[in-house]
Structures are given as C-alpha cells and as structure tokens.
C-alpha positions in Angstrom: -0.4 17.8 -22.0 -2.3 14.5 -21.5 -0.6 11.4 -23.0 -3.9 10.6 -24.8 -3.4 13.8 -26.9 -0.1 12.7 -28.3 0.2 11.3 -31.8 -1.5 7.9 -32.2 1.8 6.4 -33.4 3.4 7.4 -30.1 0.6 5.9 -28.1 0.9 2.7 -30.1 4.7 2.5 -29.8 4.6 3.1 -26.1 2.1 0.4 -25.2 3.8 -2.1 -27.5 7.0 -1.3 -25.6 5.6 -1.7 -22.1 3.5 -4.8 -22.9 6.5 -6.5 -24.6 8.7 -5.7 -21.6 6.1 -6.9 -19.2 5.8 -10.3 -21.0 9.5 -10.8 -21.5 11.0 -9.4 -18.3 10.0 -12.0 -15.7 12.5 -10.9 -13.1 10.4 -10.1 -9.9 11.5 -6.5 -9.6 10.7 -5.7 -13.2 7.3 -7.3 -12.8 6.6 -5.4 -9.5 7.5 -2.1 -11.2 5.3 -2.9 -14.2 2.3 -3.8 -12.1 2.6 -0.8 -9.8 3.1 1.7 -12.6 0.2 0.2 -14.6 -2.0 0.3 -11.5 -1.1 4.0 -10.8 -1.7 5.0 -14.5 -5.0 3.2 -14.5 -6.0 5.0 -11.3 -5.2 8.3 -13.0 -7.2 7.4 -16.1 -10.2 5.6 -14.5 -10.2 7.0 -10.9 -11.2 4.8 -8.0 -13.0 2.3 -10.3 -9.5 1.0 -11.2 -8.8 0.3 -7.5 -11.0 -2.8 -7.4 -9.5 -4.2 -10.5 -5.9 -3.6 -9.4 -6.4 -5.0 -5.9 -8.7 -7.8 -7.1 -6.0 -9.3 -9.4 -3.7 -10.0 -6.5 -5.7 -12.7 -4.8 -6.4 -14.3 -8.2 -2.7 -14.3 -8.8 -2.1 -16.0 -5.4 -4.7 -18.6 -6.2 -3.2 -19.4 -9.6 0.3 -19.7 -8.0 -1.1 -22.2 -5.4 -2.8 -24.2 -8.2 0.4 -24.1 -10.3 2.6 -25.2 -7.4 0.2 -28.1 -6.6 0.2 -29.6 -10.1 3.8 -28.9 -11.1 6.6 -30.4 -9.0 9.9 -29.3 -10.5 12.5 -27.8 -8.2 14.4 -29.0 -5.2 13.2 -26.7 -2.3 10.2 -28.6 -0.9 7.6 -26.4 1.0 5.2 -29.2 1.8 2.9 -32.0 0.6 -0.5 -31.4 -0.9 -3.7 -33.4 -0.1 -2.9 -36.1 -2.8 0.7 -36.6 -1.6 2.5 -34.6 -4.2 5.2 -32.2 -3.1 4.9 -28.4 -3.4 8.2 -26.8 -4.2 9.3 -23.2 -3.9 10.5 -23.0 -7.5 7.1 -24.2 -9.0 5.2 -21.8 -6.7 7.3 -18.8 -7.7 7.0 -19.8 -11.4 3.3 -19.8 -11.1 3.3 -16.5 -9.2 5.5 -15.0 -11.9 3.2 -16.1 -14.7 0.2 -14.8 -12.7 1.8 -11.4 -12.2 2.7 -11.2 -15.9 -1.0 -11.7 -16.8 -2.1 -9.2 -14.1 0.3 -6.5 -15.2 -0.7 -7.0 -18.8 -4.4 -6.7 -18.0 -3.8 -3.4 -16.3 -1.7 -2.1 -19.2 -4.5 -3.2 -21.6 -6.9 -1.3 -19.4 -4.8 1.8 -19.9 -4.6 1.1 -23.6 -8.4 0.9 -23.8 -8.7 4.3 -22.1 -6.0 6.1 -24.2 -6.4 4.4 -27.6 -9.8 5.7 -28.9 -11.6 4.6 -32.1 -10.4 7.6 -34.1 -6.8 6.7 -33.4 -7.3 3.2 -34.6 -9.0 4.5 -37.8 -6.1 6.9 -38.3 -3.4 4.3 -38.0 -5.2 1.6 -40.1 -6.2 4.2 -42.7 -2.6 4.6 -43.7 -2.4 0.8 -44.4 -5.9 -0.2 -45.5 -8.5 2.6 -45.8 -11.4 0.2 -46.4 -10.5 -2.0 -43.4 -10.2 1.2 -41.3 -13.6 2.3 -42.4 -15.3 -1.0 -41.7 -13.6 -1.3 -38.3 -14.7 2.2 -37.3 -18.3 1.4 -38.3 -18.2 -1.9 -36.3 -16.8 -0.2 -33.2 -19.4 2.5 -33.4 -22.2 0.0 -34.0 -21.6 -2.0 -30.8 -22.3 0.8 -28.3 -25.2 2.1 -30.4 -26.7 -1.4 -30.5 -26.4 -1.7 -26.7 -28.0 1.7 -26.1 -30.9 0.8 -28.5 -31.4 -2.5 -26.7 -31.8 -0.7 -23.4 -34.3 1.7 -24.9 -36.4 -1.1 -26.4 -36.4 -3.0 -23.0 -37.5 0.2 -21.2 -40.3 0.8 -23.7 -41.5 -2.8 -23.6 -41.4 -2.8 -19.8 -43.7 0.3 -19.8 -46.4 -1.6 -21.7 -46.1 -4.8 -19.6 -43.7 -6.8 -21.8 -40.5 -6.6 -19.7 -38.1 -9.4 -18.9 -39.6 -10.4 -15.6 -43.3 -10.0 -16.5 -45.6 -12.9 -17.2 -44.9 -16.7 -17.1 -42.1 -18.4 -18.9 -43.9 -18.7 -22.3 -44.9 -15.0 -22.3 -41.3 -14.1 -21.4 -40.0 -16.1 -24.3 -42.5 -14.5 -26.7 -41.5 -11.0 -25.4 -37.8 -11.8 -25.8 -38.4 -12.8 -29.4 -40.4 -9.6 -30.0 -37.6 -7.5 -28.5 -35.0 -9.3 -30.6 -37.1 -8.7 -33.8 -37.4 -5.0 -33.0 -33.7 -4.7 -32.5 -32.9 -6.6 -35.7 -35.2 -4.4 -37.7 -33.6 -1.3 -36.3 -30.1 -2.7 -37.1 -31.1 -3.5 -40.7 -32.5 0.0 -41.2 -29.4 1.5 -39.7 -27.1 -0.5 -42.0 -29.1 0.5 -45.1 -29.1 4.2 -44.0 -25.4 4.1 -43.4 -24.8 2.6 -46.8 -26.8 5.2 -48.6 -25.1 8.0 -46.7 -21.6 6.7 -47.6 -22.6 6.3 -51.2 -23.9 9.9 -51.3 -20.7 11.2 -49.9 -18.6 9.5 -52.5 -17.1 6.8 -50.4 -16.8 4.4 -53.4 -15.0 6.9 -55.6 -11.3 6.6 -56.2 -8.7 9.2 -55.2 -10.5 10.4 -52.1 -8.4 12.2 -49.5 -8.8 12.2 -45.7 -8.5 15.0 -43.1 -6.6 14.3 -40.0 -6.3 16.3 -36.7 -3.0 14.6 -35.8 0.4 16.2 -36.5 3.8 14.9 -35.4 5.3 17.9 -33.6 8.3 18.6 -31.4 6.5 17.3 -28.3 6.1 13.9 -30.0 9.7 13.9 -31.2 11.0 14.6 -27.7 8.9 11.7 -26.3 10.3 9.4 -29.0 13.9 10.4 -28.1 13.3 9.7 -24.4 11.6 6.4 -25.1 14.2 5.2 -27.5 16.9 6.0 -25.0 15.2 4.0 -22.2 14.5 1.1 -24.6 18.3 1.1 -25.5 19.2 0.9 -21.8 16.7 -2.0 -21.3 18.2 -3.8 -24.3 21.5 -3.5 -22.6 20.0 -5.1 -19.5 18.8 -8.0 -21.6 22.3 -8.5 -23.1 23.8 -8.5 -19.5 21.2 -11.1 -18.3 19.8 -8.6 -15.8 16.2 -9.7 -16.7 17.1 -13.4 -16.4 15.4 -15.8 -14.0 15.4 -19.7 -13.9 13.1 -21.9 -11.9 14.4 -25.4 -12.6 16.0 -27.2 -11.0 16.9 -24.4 -8.6 15.8 -20.7 -8.5 18.6 -18.7 -10.2 18.4 -14.9 -10.8 20.8 -12.0 -10.9 21.5 -10.4 -7.5 20.3 -6.8 -6.9 23.3 -4.5 -7.4 23.8 -0.8 -8.2 23.9 -1.8 -11.9 20.7 -3.7 -11.7 19.2 -0.8 -9.8 20.1 1.5 -12.7 18.2 -0.8 -15.1 15.2 -0.9 -12.6 15.1 2.9 -12.7 15.2 2.9 -16.5 12.2 0.4 -16.6 10.3 2.5 -14.1 11.0 5.6 -16.1 9.7 4.0 -19.2 6.5 2.9 -17.5 6.1 6.4 -16.0 6.6 8.3 -19.2 3.0 9.1 -20.1 2.1 10.4 -16.6 1.2 14.1 -16.2 1.4 14.4 -12.4 0.7 17.5 -10.4 4.0 19.2 -9.7 3.9 18.5 -6.0 3.3 14.7 -6.5 6.1 14.5 -9.0 8.5 16.5 -6.9 7.7 14.5 -3.8 8.2 11.2 -5.6 11.6 12.2 -7.1 12.7 13.7 -3.8 11.8 10.5 -1.9 13.7 8.4 -4.5 16.8 10.6 -4.2 16.6 10.3 -0.4 16.1 6.6 -0.5 19.3 6.1 -2.5 21.2 6.6 0.8 18.8 4.4 2.8 20.5 1.7 4.9 17.8 -0.8 3.7 19.1 -0.8 0.2 17.3 -1.5 -3.1 14.1 -2.7 -1.3 13.5 0.7 0.2 14.6 2.5 -3.0 11.9 0.7 -5.0 9.1 0.0 -2.5 9.5 3.1 -0.3 9.6 5.5 -3.3 6.6 3.8 -4.9 4.7 4.1 -1.7 5.3 7.8 -1.5 4.4 8.3 -5.2 1.2 6.3 -4.9 0.2 8.2 -1.8 0.9 11.5 -3.5 -1.1 10.6 -6.6 -4.1 9.5 -4.5 -3.9 12.6 -2.3 -3.9 14.8 -5.4 -7.3 13.4 -6.4 -8.9 13.9 -3.1 -11.2 16.9 -2.4 -11.5 16.9 1.3 -8.4 17.5 3.6 -9.5 14.5 5.7 -9.6 12.1 2.8 -6.4 13.6 1.4 -4.6 12.6 4.6 -5.6 8.9 4.4 -3.5 7.7 1.4 -0.1 8.5 3.0 -1.2 6.7 6.2 -2.4 3.6 4.5 0.3 3.3 1.9 3.2 3.8 4.3 1.6 1.5 6.9 1.2 -1.3 4.4 4.4 -1.0 2.3 7.0 0.6 4.5 5.9 -1.6 7.4 6.6 -4.6 5.2 10.1 -3.3 4.2 11.0 -2.8 7.9 9.7 -6.2 8.9 11.6 -7.9 6.1 14.8 -6.3 7.0 14.3 -7.3 10.7 13.0 -10.9 10.3 13.6 -11.8 6.7 11.3 -14.5 5.2 11.0 -16.4 8.4 8.1 -17.2 10.7 8.8 -14.0 12.7 8.0 -11.8 9.7 4.2 -11.5 10.4 4.6 -10.4 14.0 7.3 -7.9 13.0 5.1 -6.7 10.2 2.2 -6.1 12.5 4.3 -4.2 15.0 6.0 -2.0 12.3 2.7 -1.4 10.4 1.2 -0.2 13.7 4.0 2.1 14.6 4.4 3.5 11.1 0.6 4.0 10.8 0.4 5.8 14.1 3.3 8.1 13.2 1.8 8.9 9.8 -1.7 9.5 11.3 -0.2 12.1 13.7 1.7 13.8 10.9 -1.1 13.7 8.3 -4.4 13.6 10.1 -3.5 16.0 12.9 -0.7 18.3 11.8 -1.4 18.0 8.0 -5.1 18.8 8.3 -4.4 21.6 10.7 -1.9 23.1 8.3 -4.3 22.8 5.3 -7.0 24.5 7.3 -4.7 27.4 8.3 -3.1 28.0 4.9 -6.2 29.8 3.3 -6.0 32.4 6.1 -2.7 33.7 4.8 -3.1 36.2 2.0 -0.3 34.8 -0.2 -1.4 31.2 0.0 -5.1 32.2 -0.3 -4.3 33.7 -3.7 -2.3 30.7 -4.8 -4.9 28.3 -3.7 -7.6 30.3 -5.5 -5.7 30.2 -8.8 
C-alpha cells in the first residue's frame, strides 16, 4: 500500500517528525541520512524530475558554505585567507555547510510532503478543527490551478486573433495585456458568484451539517504509528545521550562514531524510510548489503555510504525499462560513492584523496561495468528463455 493512501493524520505526523529531526539533528551523519532518504523518496514520487532538484541543491549548499565561511571567522583551524584579508576557518565553513544541508534536506522533504499531502487531506484535517476555514482553504487551493488553466486558454485564444504577448508594438502589447487581464477577472468574478450560489443551494450555511469522509483509521495505520513511536523513542534517547550534538566554536566538537551511535543512525534511517514501498528485490538487496557491511573492515562509513549506494542503485534500477539502462545505476552509484569510501580510508582528508579517488572510482566502475553491463545484461536476456522464469516475468 502506498504511503499516500494512509490516514492523513499519519502522513501529517510522519512529516512533522522527519522535518523536526532534520532541523534539530545537525550531526553530519544524521543530515546525510536525511538528505539521502528524502532524495530517494522524492525520486520514487516524482521520478527523474526530482533528480535535477536533488543534485542541484548540492552546489548551492557548497556556495553557501563558502560564503558563510568567508564572512564568519569563528574557530581556530585556519584554512586560508580570503581576498579582503579575513581568515577562513574550518569551523565556520562546516557550520555553513551544516546549515545549507539542513535547508536542502528540508526542501526535499517538503517536496515529498507536497506530493503526498493532497488538498482533500488538508480539508479533512482542518475540517475537524474549523469546518469554515477548511472549506475556504479548499476553494482557494482549487481556484489557483483553475485560474492558471483559464489564463492559458485566454492567451491561446487571443494569440489566434492576433493579440498575443509578442504581437504588435509596446503600446499594443500593453493594451492586449489589459484586455486579457479584464477577461480573466470577469471569469473569476462569475466563477465566485456561481460557487456561492451552488454552496447556498446545497445548504452550506445551515447548521448541523455532517460530512462524509473516505478515511478510516485501521490496523495498518495503527501498526505504522507503533513503529514510528518506537523509532522516535530511540531518537529521543539519542538526544538525551548527546549523540546528535555538534559544536563549531571555538573548536569542532562532536560525538565519535561508535556502535551505539551506529544504532541511533540506523533508527533515524529506518524512520526516514518508513513510508517506502520498495519492490521486494530492492528492499532485500538493501537489507542484505547493510547486514554484510556490518562486518566490513571500513567501519561505519561503509555501513552508511555503501548500503545507501546499493539501495539507491536498486531503486533506480527498479524504475528502468530497458536492461541496458537498468545496468547503469549500479555502475554509477558504486563508482561515485564506494570509490570515495575506499579513497578516504586510504588517504584520509589529505591532498592525496583526489588521486586515490580517481583510481578507486575507475577500478570500481570497471568492475561494476563488467558485472552489470556484460554479465547482468546477458543474464536478463537469457532468463525469458527458461519456462519457469518466463512465467514469473510475465506475471
């Protein structure tokens, strides 16, 4: 069952929880998990259109961090001097990057909220508190897309008779714009009057009216609430134990990554991933990779980044139609993310990181390309020839 079909109160409670955690948990691992989970969920809801938004926020976050580090100079770790002679410190730069990632993750979660929380759900929730406010808000939300659609129809009709936006000189264009505005305003006034008469005829002003609702709080919703409350309780424990704490002045101070903090990271990731309805293969692959990475010699970095890399690749592959395009996400995700994990373990945050990253990305990408683009595509082409798999794939 899609998360959008759950009870509206469940949708509201969930997004309040993840947005609150994203704003309050400024520890880097929590922010990274929040951003990645919101990005994956938005990809599931919006498709490839969300890819440009999710990736476009990263350079904006980097620019904000550079600006913040150039104009705020707290901290003791000096990275350099800017063009006006002020020092740029590591603490101020990381503080700016943290605030930028908080905003970026919140934007992605708000995009998910916009896709899941429809107008009828808003009307349902507000109708319990203020029926009149709910009704006015529903009319307003419905009027905006109708007004935009009518504006496009008017512009198309005016363009057909030679009164479009780019037709004529500047004075004719201004006169045509006023004419289009007058037509739109007349249509809006008539629509408001018609709506008012319709509501009055249906007894909207009478007292004691009842409302019909399609939403029922069933056992599925109760199970979701139980799981969400358990994970929120675990995260509250993390707050009490200062696992979400980070300080930037005068020196960067944060809790080290330990098995206990890893447990809290998993709880936060589980909360962010609650509404997903993955295909069984993608879910099983992500969980299996996470279990395998628990024994990785690269520690928590591989547990988080490596598992998310596999999960992102599985989700993108599940949306692809062609075997050739389905083989690309594992190659790209593992080349970019796993190559970075290996390079960081080999060279750390030194100047040798980028050469090591290039070499590891190349070798990982070549290995994934052979496994996916050659062996994987060959396997996918041969499976329909086997009767058992032919029937399974057809169903």
